N, C-alpha and C positions, 0 to 999 in steps of 0.2 A: 756406522760410517755415516755423515751426512753426506748429500749427494753433491755438497759443493768442495768437499777434501777427496772425492776418487782420487782425484791425481796433485801431487801436490811438488811446484817445482821452487828449491830453495838454491842459496849459494852458488856455485859453480853452474847450475842448470840456469843461471840467470845472466852470464856471461856469452859477450862473444857474439857474431853475427850468427843466426836462424833459432838462437835461445830467448829466455826470456820473453819479453813483448816483442820481439820479431815472429817468436811462434802466432801470433796472433792475426786473422787477416781484417786486419782493421783499413777500412776503404778512405780514400782521400774524398770527403764530402763534395768539394768545388774544383773539380780541374781547372788549372790554368791561374788559380787563386792562393787555394790552401798551398802552407810551406811544407806540411809534414801530414801522415798519416792523423786523425784526431777521435780522441772516444767522445761520442755525442750522446748516446744512449743512456745516460750512468746515471747511478744512485749512489753519490760519494758518500760516507760517514767518517765523521768525528766527533770527538766527546768535549762536552765544554771541561776543564780542568778543575772548575770551582764546583761546578753543581753534579756533575759527572752524568747528565742528559746527554744522551746524544743528539742529532742533527744529521737528516738526510737529505742531501741536495743532487740535482741535476746541473754539473758543471761541464763544462769542454775542457778535453784534457789533450795537448797535442804530444806524441810522441817522440824523444828526443835519442834513447839508445834501449837497448835492450832491455836496461834496469835503470831508466828515469826517463820521466815524463812532468809537463807542466799542467798543471791546473789552474783556471780560472775561477773565483769566488765572487765575483761583485755583482749577481742578478737583482740588487734591488736594496733602494736607498741602506744609505749606512753598511752597506754590507750586506753579503748571504749568512746564514746561520754558521756554517761553515769558516767565513772568513773573520766572524767575529770571534769564533775559538783562536783563531789565527792570532789576533789580535792581545786575546787574553794570556798564551802561550808566549808570545814576543816580552808581557811586562812581568809574568814570571820569572822572567832571563830563562827559558828553557830553550833550548836551539833546533829541536824537534817536535812536529805536532803529529801524532799516529793520525791514518788515515789507511782507508779501506773504499776502493773503488769497485761496485759491485755492476755486471754486465749481464744481464737478462737475470729476470730472480718473479716471484707469484705476481700477477697482472696488479693486485691493489696495491702492494708496496712500488712495484715499477711506476704507476699509476700517480703516487705520492711525492717522488722526487720533483717534478716540477712546479708542485702549489707550493703557493706561498701561505703557509702559518703563521700563527703568531711566535716570536722569538722564546725559546724553552721548550715547546713542544715537540717530542718525539715524534716523527713523524711512521712510527713502528705502531706506535697505539693508536693513530687514526687509521691507519690499514688492517690492523685487528678489527677496529670498528665496523669499516666497511667489510669485512670478510665474517662477520659475524662469529670469531674468534680469536685466538692470541694468535701470532706471527711466530713461526718455527724459527729460532733464531738459535745460533751457535757462535761460540767465540771464535774468534780468527787466529791462524797460527801463530803468528808473529807480532802482534799489536794486538792491546788492551779494548778490541772493540766486538759487539756483536754483530753478526752479518747474517742475512737470510742465508738459513739449512737448505733450501732449493735452489740457490742461486745456480745458474749458468757458469760464471767464470769471477772469482776475488782477486784483483790487485790487491796484497797490501802495501805497505812503504810510510816513509816517515817523510813529511814534509819540512823543508829546511826555513824557519823563521827568520834567517838572518840575512840570507841574499833572493834575490829576483833574479829570471832568465828571462830572455826577448822569447816570445813566442808569438805566431798568427802572422801572415794573414790569415785568415778563415772568413769563410761565408756562413754569417750568423743568423740565429732565428727571429732578429728585429728586420732582416732583408736585404742589407747591406753587407760588404765585406768589413771583417773588424779588422782597421792596419796592427801593425806590430806593435805590443804592451810587454811591459814586464810583469810575469806572475809567478806563482809558486814551484820552485824546484821539488821536485817528488822523487825519493831514493825509493828504489822497490826493492822489497825484503823479501816478498814471497808471493806464488801466484797458483792458485787453486781452481781447479776447476772438476765439472763433471766428466765422464770417460769419451763422451761426444759433445761439447756444447756446442751451443747455439748461440750464437752472439749478435746481439741487435745492434742498430743503428740509426739514428736519427738524421732523415733528410731535410735540414730547414731551410736556408736560402730562401728565397721570395716567397713571402704569406700569401696564399694560406700552404703552410707545412704541415709537417708530420709533429712536430713539437709546438704550434700554435691551438693545433685541434686538442691534442692532450689536454693543454692549460683551460682552454677556452671552455671546456665543460666543466668546469670546476669554478673559474672564475665568475662567469655572470652568475650563478646562484651566489655565488660569495659577495658581489658588489648588492646584489638585490634583498639578501640580507641585512648587509648592513645599512642600507639604505631605509629598510621597514623595521628593521627588529630596534638595532643600535640607534637609531635616528628618528624613530618613529616616525616617518613622513610614508602613511600607509595610500597614499594615493598616486605610487610607482610600483607598476605591475609588470613591467619586463624590462631586463637589461638586455641590450647584444650590443657584443664588439665587434667592431667590424674588424676583418681581417686583410681583404685581398689589397697587397703591395703595401698596405700603411704596417704592418703587425699588429698584436691585438691592445695594446694600449694607448694608442695614439688617437682613436676616433671612440668612444661610446656612447650609444643611443640610450635614452631612458623612453618607455614607454609609461604613459601617466595617464589615469583616468580622463574622462571629458569634463571639465568643469571642475577642476583641480586649479586652486587657487594660486596668483600670481604666485605668493609669497611662499607659498610650498616650492611650486617649481623649481624658485631660484637656490631653495633651501637644498631640497634633491641634487642641483646641479652643481652646486659646491661641495657637498658631501661626495657626489662624484669625481672632482675635478682631480683625483690622482692618476685620470688618464687625461692625458694632451688636451683634446677637443672633446666638449659634452655637449650633445645637441637630446635637449626633451622633445618630445609629440607625442599629439593624442593617437595613439593605436587602433586599427582597425580589427575590429573581432573576428573577421575571417581569414583562416590560416592563410588559404593561399593569397588573399589579396594581401596580406603583411607581409609575405615574400617580395611579390611585388613592388609594395612600398620600401623594401630597404633597397632594393634594385636603383629605386627612382629618387631615395630620400634627398639629396641635394634639389632637385626640382621642385618636390615636395617641401622641404623648409625654405625654399624662397620664395611662395606666394603664402606662407606660414606666416613670416616673419618681416617684424620693420626692422634692418639693421641698427637705425638710430635708439630705439625701446628695446629691443630684445636681443641684443647682445652684449656683452660682458668681456672684459680681460682681465684675467689673473696675472699681475707681474711676480718675477723671480720665484719663477719654480726649476727644480732641478729635470736636467734632458731625460733621467730614467734610461731603462735597457733599447740606444736605439744609434744610429751611426752619429759619428763623430760630425759636426759641423762647420763650413766651411770657416765662419769668423773664428774658429776657436773657441768660443766661449763656453762656460758649462751653462750658464742662464737660460731657461727657456721660459715660457706665458703657458698659460692657457686659455682659451674660448670658448665661451659659456653663450649657448644660443638656445634660445625660448621658442621653438619650434610647434607649440603644443594650440590646436584653434582657439582662438579668443573669443567665437561662437561661429553658428550653423554657416556652412557655406554653400551654394546653390549647388543645385544637382550637377551632375558629369553630364555631358553632352552625349550620352549614348541612349540608344533605345531602353524602353522600361523593361521589367525583368520579363513580364509574359510574353511579351513580345520576341526577348532573345531566346525564351524555353520553348516557345513553337517554332521559331528559326530551326534551333537545334534539332528535336525532335525531326521536322522535314529532312533534313540533313542528314540525320543519322539512317530513317529510311531509307534513302537515295543508296547509302552505303557512301558518303562523302567521309574522308577521315580526318578531314584539315578543320572542320565542324570542331573535335575535340581541344586542335590546339589554338582554333582564336574564334571564341563565340561571336564576337565584334562583325570579323571579316564575313562567319556563315549570315548572319544577319544580312547583308549589304548584299551579298548574292542570292540570298532568297528573294530580296527584293525586286532584283533585276535580272531573275530568272535565270541563271547561271547553273547548269547542270552537275559541274563538278568544281573542287575547289581550284582548276585553274584556266576555265574558260571554258571548253566543252558545249554541248549543244544549248539552244535556247528552251526556257520551257515557259510558257505562257507569255512571255515580252521577250524582246530582242537585248540579248544579254549586250552588255556594254565592252567596246573594243578594250584589249590588252593594252595597260599600258606599259611605256617602256622606258 
Protein backbone atom coordinates (compact mmCIF):
# COMPACT_ATOMS: atom_id res chain seq x y z
CA UNK A 1 0.00 0.00 0.00
CA UNK A 2 1.43 3.44 -0.93
CA UNK A 3 2.16 5.73 1.99
CA UNK A 4 -0.40 8.34 0.87
CA UNK A 5 -3.21 5.73 1.12
CA UNK A 6 -2.52 4.46 4.63
CA UNK A 7 -5.65 6.29 5.85
CA UNK A 8 -8.66 7.01 3.61
CA UNK A 9 -11.69 9.21 4.40
CA UNK A 10 -14.72 9.06 2.07
CA UNK A 11 -18.46 9.48 2.17
CA UNK A 12 -19.83 10.18 5.66
CA UNK A 13 -16.29 10.62 7.00
CA UNK A 14 -16.24 13.96 5.14
CA UNK A 15 -19.53 15.26 6.55
CA UNK A 16 -20.05 17.29 9.71
CA UNK A 17 -18.03 19.26 12.20
CA UNK A 18 -14.69 17.73 13.09
CA UNK A 19 -14.62 15.57 9.97
CA UNK A 20 -13.21 15.95 6.48
CA UNK A 21 -11.18 19.13 6.11
CA UNK A 22 -11.91 19.97 9.75
CA UNK A 23 -9.48 17.20 10.71
CA UNK A 24 -6.57 19.14 9.17
CA UNK A 25 -4.73 21.73 11.33
CA UNK A 26 -4.66 24.48 8.70
CA UNK A 27 -3.48 27.87 10.07
CA UNK A 28 -4.71 31.39 9.45
CA UNK A 29 -1.73 32.78 7.52
CA UNK A 30 -2.39 36.50 8.08
CA UNK A 31 -4.44 36.97 11.26
CA UNK A 32 -6.72 39.98 11.12
CA UNK A 33 -7.09 39.84 7.34
CA UNK A 34 -7.58 36.25 6.11
CA UNK A 35 -11.23 35.24 5.83
CA UNK A 36 -10.58 31.53 6.44
CA UNK A 37 -7.88 28.90 7.00
CA UNK A 38 -6.13 28.58 3.64
CA UNK A 39 -3.97 25.87 2.08
CA UNK A 40 -0.79 27.53 0.79
CA UNK A 41 1.98 24.91 0.32
CA UNK A 42 -0.06 23.02 -2.24
CA UNK A 43 0.69 20.96 -5.31
CA UNK A 44 -2.62 21.13 -7.19
CA UNK A 45 -2.95 18.49 -9.92
CA UNK A 46 -5.34 18.59 -12.88
CA UNK A 47 -5.36 16.91 -16.31
CA UNK A 48 -5.84 18.32 -19.80
CA UNK A 49 -9.10 16.73 -21.07
CA UNK A 50 -7.80 16.74 -24.65
CA UNK A 51 -4.15 15.64 -24.37
CA UNK A 52 -4.24 13.77 -21.05
CA UNK A 53 -1.12 15.64 -19.83
CA UNK A 54 -1.24 16.55 -16.14
CA UNK A 55 -0.38 19.95 -14.69
CA UNK A 56 0.79 20.69 -11.16
CA UNK A 57 0.84 24.17 -9.64
CA UNK A 58 0.90 25.90 -6.28
CA UNK A 59 -2.40 27.73 -5.77
CA UNK A 60 -4.10 28.89 -2.61
CA UNK A 61 -7.25 27.09 -1.46
CA UNK A 62 -9.54 28.53 1.22
CA UNK A 63 -11.55 26.12 3.37
CA UNK A 64 -15.35 26.58 3.20
CA UNK A 65 -16.79 23.48 4.86
CA UNK A 66 -15.63 19.99 5.90
CA UNK A 67 -16.20 18.84 2.29
CA UNK A 68 -15.74 22.05 0.29
CA UNK A 69 -13.02 24.57 -0.50
CA UNK A 70 -12.30 27.26 -3.10
CA UNK A 71 -9.19 27.17 -5.34
CA UNK A 72 -7.59 30.12 -7.13
CA UNK A 73 -5.71 29.28 -10.36
CA UNK A 74 -4.63 32.58 -11.93
CA UNK A 75 -0.93 33.00 -11.18
CA UNK A 76 0.34 33.80 -14.69
CA UNK A 77 -0.69 35.84 -17.71
CA UNK A 78 -3.55 34.04 -19.44
CA UNK A 79 -4.13 31.82 -16.41
CA UNK A 80 -2.14 29.00 -14.86
CA UNK A 81 -2.04 25.52 -16.40
CA UNK A 82 -4.86 24.33 -14.14
CA UNK A 83 -7.01 27.29 -15.18
CA UNK A 84 -6.48 26.47 -18.87
CA UNK A 85 -7.70 22.93 -18.15
CA UNK A 86 -10.73 24.45 -16.40
CA UNK A 87 -11.56 26.49 -19.53
CA UNK A 88 -11.28 23.38 -21.71
CA UNK A 89 -13.67 21.46 -19.45
CA UNK A 90 -16.13 24.34 -19.78
CA UNK A 91 -15.88 24.35 -23.58
CA UNK A 92 -16.45 20.58 -23.66
CA UNK A 93 -19.62 21.08 -21.64
CA UNK A 94 -18.33 19.14 -18.63
CA UNK A 95 -19.76 20.42 -15.35
CA UNK A 96 -16.88 19.29 -13.14
CA UNK A 97 -13.10 18.97 -13.38
CA UNK A 98 -11.18 16.31 -11.38
CA UNK A 99 -8.58 17.79 -9.04
CA UNK A 100 -6.12 16.54 -6.41
CA UNK A 101 -4.46 18.84 -3.87
CA UNK A 102 -1.24 17.42 -2.44
CA UNK A 103 0.07 18.67 0.92
CA UNK A 104 3.62 17.53 1.63
CA UNK A 105 5.53 15.47 -0.90
CA UNK A 106 9.13 14.63 -1.93
CA UNK A 107 11.28 17.80 -2.17
CA UNK A 108 11.80 17.67 -5.94
CA UNK A 109 8.03 17.44 -6.45
CA UNK A 110 7.26 20.21 -3.93
CA UNK A 111 9.89 22.43 -5.59
CA UNK A 112 8.19 22.14 -8.99
CA UNK A 113 4.80 23.37 -7.79
CA UNK A 114 5.59 27.13 -7.78
CA UNK A 115 7.71 27.04 -10.94
CA UNK A 116 6.54 28.27 -14.33
CA UNK A 117 7.13 25.62 -17.01
CA UNK A 118 5.95 25.86 -20.62
CA UNK A 119 2.26 25.06 -20.95
CA UNK A 120 1.79 21.34 -21.67
CA UNK A 121 4.85 20.11 -19.76
CA UNK A 122 4.13 17.69 -16.90
CA UNK A 123 5.93 18.85 -13.74
CA UNK A 124 6.41 15.24 -12.62
CA UNK A 125 8.74 14.62 -15.59
CA UNK A 126 10.93 17.62 -14.68
CA UNK A 127 10.93 16.61 -11.01
CA UNK A 128 12.14 13.15 -12.07
CA UNK A 129 14.91 14.75 -14.10
CA UNK A 130 16.04 16.75 -11.08
CA UNK A 131 15.88 13.67 -8.85
CA UNK A 132 17.72 11.49 -11.38
CA UNK A 133 14.98 8.83 -11.32
CA UNK A 134 11.22 8.61 -11.97
CA UNK A 135 8.87 9.97 -9.33
CA UNK A 136 6.78 7.28 -7.63
CA UNK A 137 3.13 7.95 -8.39
CA UNK A 138 -0.15 6.19 -7.68
CA UNK A 139 -3.68 6.65 -8.97
CA UNK A 140 -5.93 8.69 -6.69
CA UNK A 141 -8.84 6.90 -4.99
CA UNK A 142 -11.81 8.82 -6.46
CA UNK A 143 -10.48 10.87 -9.41
CA UNK A 144 -8.52 9.82 -12.50
CA UNK A 145 -5.25 11.51 -11.58
CA UNK A 146 -1.76 10.39 -10.60
CA UNK A 147 -0.44 11.68 -7.26
CA UNK A 148 2.93 11.27 -5.49
CA UNK A 149 2.95 7.91 -3.69
CA UNK A 150 4.96 9.38 -0.77
CA UNK A 151 2.62 12.36 -0.27
CA UNK A 152 1.64 13.28 3.28
CA UNK A 153 -1.96 14.29 2.47
CA UNK A 154 -4.01 14.20 -0.74
CA UNK A 155 -7.37 16.01 -1.01
CA UNK A 156 -9.35 14.66 -3.97
CA UNK A 157 -12.39 16.33 -5.45
CA UNK A 158 -14.34 17.86 -8.33
CA UNK A 159 -14.14 21.53 -9.27
CA UNK A 160 -17.41 23.10 -10.40
CA UNK A 161 -17.00 24.61 -13.89
CA UNK A 162 -20.42 26.36 -13.88
CA UNK A 163 -20.31 28.55 -10.77
CA UNK A 164 -17.76 30.49 -8.74
CA UNK A 165 -17.81 31.42 -5.04
CA UNK A 166 -16.45 34.44 -3.15
CA UNK A 167 -13.05 33.85 -1.54
CA UNK A 168 -10.43 35.95 0.31
CA UNK A 169 -9.22 38.42 1.66
CA UNK A 170 -5.87 36.69 1.98
CA UNK A 171 -2.26 37.85 2.56
CA UNK A 172 -0.74 36.98 -0.82
CA UNK A 173 2.83 36.21 -1.93
CA UNK A 174 3.19 39.61 -3.63
CA UNK A 175 3.20 41.11 -0.14
CA UNK A 176 -0.25 42.71 -0.05
CA UNK A 177 -3.70 41.49 0.95
CA UNK A 178 -5.64 40.03 -1.99
CA UNK A 179 -9.19 41.37 -1.73
CA UNK A 180 -12.32 39.27 -2.12
CA UNK A 181 -12.65 37.58 -5.50
CA UNK A 182 -14.74 34.86 -7.11
CA UNK A 183 -12.86 31.60 -7.57
CA UNK A 184 -13.38 27.88 -8.24
CA UNK A 185 -15.38 25.83 -5.68
CA UNK A 186 -14.29 22.22 -5.18
CA UNK A 187 -16.35 19.45 -3.61
CA UNK A 188 -14.12 17.02 -1.73
CA UNK A 189 -14.63 13.34 -2.63
CA UNK A 190 -11.82 11.83 -0.54
CA UNK A 191 -8.97 12.71 1.80
CA UNK A 192 -6.07 10.25 2.00
CA UNK A 193 -2.93 10.53 4.11
CA UNK A 194 -0.15 8.79 5.99
CA UNK A 195 -0.83 7.47 9.49
CA UNK A 196 1.02 10.42 11.02
CA UNK A 197 1.10 13.09 8.31
CA UNK A 198 3.09 16.32 8.44
CA UNK A 199 1.23 19.21 6.79
CA UNK A 200 3.38 22.06 5.39
CA UNK A 201 2.26 25.67 5.00
CA UNK A 202 3.92 28.66 3.33
CA UNK A 203 3.95 32.01 5.08
CA UNK A 204 3.83 34.42 2.17
CA UNK A 205 2.96 37.96 3.26
CA UNK A 206 5.59 40.69 2.74
CA UNK A 207 8.56 39.57 0.61
CA UNK A 208 11.05 38.07 1.04
CA UNK A 209 8.92 35.14 2.11
CA UNK A 210 9.07 31.36 1.97
CA UNK A 211 7.19 31.26 -1.33
CA UNK A 212 9.30 33.97 -3.00
CA UNK A 213 12.57 32.32 -1.93
CA UNK A 214 11.63 28.91 -3.37
CA UNK A 215 10.66 30.57 -6.67
CA UNK A 216 13.74 32.78 -6.91
CA UNK A 217 16.05 29.73 -6.96
CA UNK A 218 14.55 28.71 -10.31
CA UNK A 219 13.45 32.04 -11.77
CA UNK A 220 16.91 33.64 -11.92
CA UNK A 221 18.52 30.81 -13.96
CA UNK A 222 15.36 30.69 -16.10
CA UNK A 223 15.66 34.39 -16.97
CA UNK A 224 19.39 34.06 -17.59
CA UNK A 225 18.94 31.04 -19.87
CA UNK A 226 16.25 32.85 -21.85
CA UNK A 227 18.46 35.90 -22.40
CA UNK A 228 21.68 34.01 -23.19
CA UNK A 229 20.41 30.93 -25.02
CA UNK A 230 17.03 31.81 -26.54
CA UNK A 231 17.89 35.43 -27.42
CA UNK A 232 21.64 34.92 -27.86
CA UNK A 233 22.63 37.89 -25.66
CA UNK A 234 25.91 36.52 -24.32
CA UNK A 235 26.91 39.73 -22.60
CA UNK A 236 24.38 39.14 -19.82
CA UNK A 237 26.23 37.38 -16.99
CA UNK A 238 23.76 37.45 -14.12
CA UNK A 239 20.09 37.99 -13.33
CA UNK A 240 19.06 39.15 -9.86
CA UNK A 241 15.39 39.38 -8.84
CA UNK A 242 14.76 41.96 -6.14
CA UNK A 243 12.64 40.60 -3.27
CA UNK A 244 12.29 42.98 -0.28
CA UNK A 245 8.83 44.63 -0.26
CA UNK A 246 8.39 44.46 -4.05
CA UNK A 247 7.98 40.70 -4.54
CA UNK A 248 9.98 38.79 -7.14
CA UNK A 249 8.80 40.05 -10.52
CA UNK A 250 8.65 43.80 -9.99
CA UNK A 251 12.34 44.71 -10.18
CA UNK A 252 14.90 42.70 -12.16
CA UNK A 253 18.61 43.57 -12.33
CA UNK A 254 20.76 42.30 -15.19
CA UNK A 255 24.52 42.06 -14.73
CA UNK A 256 26.28 42.78 -18.05
CA UNK A 257 29.92 42.44 -19.00
CA UNK A 258 31.91 45.65 -19.24
CA UNK A 259 31.87 47.21 -22.68
CA UNK A 260 28.69 45.45 -23.81
CA UNK A 261 27.27 47.34 -26.83
CA UNK A 262 24.34 49.56 -25.92
CA UNK A 263 22.17 47.91 -28.57
CA UNK A 264 22.68 44.60 -26.78
CA UNK A 265 21.91 46.21 -23.41
CA UNK A 266 18.57 47.45 -24.68
CA UNK A 267 17.83 44.12 -26.32
CA UNK A 268 18.49 42.39 -22.98
CA UNK A 269 16.29 44.86 -21.12
CA UNK A 270 13.42 44.31 -23.50
CA UNK A 271 13.95 40.56 -23.38
CA UNK A 272 13.61 40.61 -19.60
CA UNK A 273 10.72 43.05 -19.61
CA UNK A 274 8.22 40.49 -18.33
CA UNK A 275 9.25 41.89 -14.94
CA UNK A 276 7.81 45.33 -14.43
CA UNK A 277 10.99 47.35 -13.89
CA UNK A 278 14.32 46.27 -15.35
CA UNK A 279 17.82 47.62 -14.69
CA UNK A 280 21.02 46.66 -16.49
CA UNK A 281 24.38 47.30 -14.86
CA UNK A 282 28.01 46.30 -15.08
CA UNK A 283 28.64 44.07 -12.04
CA UNK A 284 31.66 43.85 -9.78
CA UNK A 285 33.70 40.66 -9.92
CA UNK A 286 34.12 40.57 -6.15
CA UNK A 287 31.26 38.64 -4.50
CA UNK A 288 31.21 40.73 -1.32
CA UNK A 289 31.26 43.89 -3.39
CA UNK A 290 28.34 42.56 -5.45
CA UNK A 291 26.27 42.11 -2.30
CA UNK A 292 27.00 45.72 -1.31
CA UNK A 293 26.09 46.83 -4.83
CA UNK A 294 22.66 45.22 -4.49
CA UNK A 295 22.02 47.14 -1.28
CA UNK A 296 23.22 50.40 -2.84
CA UNK A 297 21.63 49.78 -6.24
CA UNK A 298 19.50 52.96 -6.43
CA UNK A 299 22.50 55.18 -5.62
CA UNK A 300 24.82 53.35 -8.02
CA UNK A 301 22.26 53.45 -10.82
CA UNK A 302 21.64 57.13 -10.24
CA UNK A 303 25.34 57.84 -10.82
CA UNK A 304 25.59 55.64 -13.93
CA UNK A 305 22.61 56.74 -15.95
CA UNK A 306 21.27 59.86 -17.58
CA UNK A 307 17.46 59.75 -17.39
CA UNK A 308 17.09 61.46 -20.75
CA UNK A 309 19.20 58.89 -22.62
CA UNK A 310 19.17 55.78 -20.44
CA UNK A 311 15.50 55.35 -19.51
CA UNK A 312 12.69 53.95 -21.64
CA UNK A 313 9.10 53.03 -20.80
CA UNK A 314 7.09 50.21 -22.34
CA UNK A 315 3.35 50.95 -22.24
CA UNK A 316 0.30 48.64 -22.29
CA UNK A 317 1.63 45.97 -19.94
CA UNK A 318 -0.41 43.66 -17.76
CA UNK A 319 -0.12 44.03 -13.98
CA UNK A 320 0.79 40.38 -13.42
CA UNK A 321 0.80 38.91 -9.93
CA UNK A 322 0.43 41.90 -7.67
CA UNK A 323 -1.97 43.99 -5.59
CA UNK A 324 -4.94 45.72 -7.17
CA UNK A 325 -4.19 49.35 -8.02
CA UNK A 326 -6.17 52.25 -6.62
CA UNK A 327 -7.28 53.40 -10.09
CA UNK A 328 -8.82 49.99 -10.86
CA UNK A 329 -7.13 49.63 -14.26
CA UNK A 330 -5.61 46.30 -15.28
CA UNK A 331 -2.99 48.04 -17.46
CA UNK A 332 0.57 48.73 -16.33
CA UNK A 333 3.89 49.76 -17.88
CA UNK A 334 7.51 48.68 -17.62
CA UNK A 335 10.49 50.95 -16.86
CA UNK A 336 13.81 50.06 -18.53
CA UNK A 337 17.03 51.60 -17.16
CA UNK A 338 20.49 51.27 -18.69
CA UNK A 339 22.74 51.72 -15.64
CA UNK A 340 25.80 50.06 -17.17
CA UNK A 341 29.12 51.88 -16.95
CA UNK A 342 29.57 53.86 -20.16
CA UNK A 343 33.27 54.33 -19.37
CA UNK A 344 35.81 54.01 -16.58
CA UNK A 345 34.93 55.86 -13.39
CA UNK A 346 37.52 57.64 -11.23
CA UNK A 347 38.75 55.58 -8.26
CA UNK A 348 36.65 55.57 -5.10
CA UNK A 349 37.94 57.92 -2.42
CA UNK A 350 39.31 55.20 -0.14
CA UNK A 351 42.88 54.32 0.86
CA UNK A 352 44.63 52.03 -1.60
CA UNK A 353 44.50 48.29 -1.04
CA UNK A 354 47.98 47.93 0.46
CA UNK A 355 47.22 50.59 3.11
CA UNK A 356 43.91 48.98 3.98
CA UNK A 357 45.52 45.54 4.32
CA UNK A 358 48.34 46.89 6.48
CA UNK A 359 45.85 48.61 8.78
CA UNK A 360 43.79 45.43 9.00
CA UNK A 361 46.85 43.38 9.92
CA UNK A 362 47.84 45.84 12.66
CA UNK A 363 44.42 45.81 14.21
CA UNK A 364 44.13 42.04 14.07
CA UNK A 365 47.42 41.84 15.99
CA UNK A 366 45.92 44.21 18.57
CA UNK A 367 42.80 42.03 18.82
CA UNK A 368 40.44 44.67 17.52
CA UNK A 369 37.35 42.82 16.31
CA UNK A 370 35.73 45.78 14.64
CA UNK A 371 38.36 45.77 11.88
CA UNK A 372 36.77 42.68 10.40
CA UNK A 373 33.47 44.57 10.09
CA UNK A 374 34.82 47.78 8.61
CA UNK A 375 38.13 47.98 6.78
CA UNK A 376 37.76 51.68 6.18
CA UNK A 377 37.02 52.33 9.87
CA UNK A 378 40.12 50.33 10.81
CA UNK A 379 42.28 52.36 8.48
CA UNK A 380 41.01 55.62 9.97
CA UNK A 381 41.49 54.41 13.52
CA UNK A 382 45.00 53.24 12.63
CA UNK A 383 45.91 56.67 11.32
CA UNK A 384 44.58 58.36 14.44
CA UNK A 385 46.24 55.95 16.84
CA UNK A 386 42.99 54.74 18.39
CA UNK A 387 43.70 51.51 20.30
CA UNK A 388 40.22 50.01 20.19
CA UNK A 389 37.24 50.23 17.91
CA UNK A 390 35.38 52.46 20.42
CA UNK A 391 38.00 55.07 21.23
CA UNK A 392 40.22 53.51 23.92
CA UNK A 393 43.80 54.54 24.57
CA UNK A 394 45.92 56.57 22.20
CA UNK A 395 48.89 54.93 20.51
CA UNK A 396 51.55 56.98 18.73
CA UNK A 397 49.44 60.13 18.52
CA UNK A 398 46.42 61.48 20.34
CA UNK A 399 43.10 59.86 19.47
CA UNK A 400 40.35 61.98 17.95
CA UNK A 401 37.50 62.76 20.37
CA UNK A 402 34.47 60.54 20.04
CA UNK A 403 31.77 62.13 17.88
CA UNK A 404 28.33 62.43 19.39
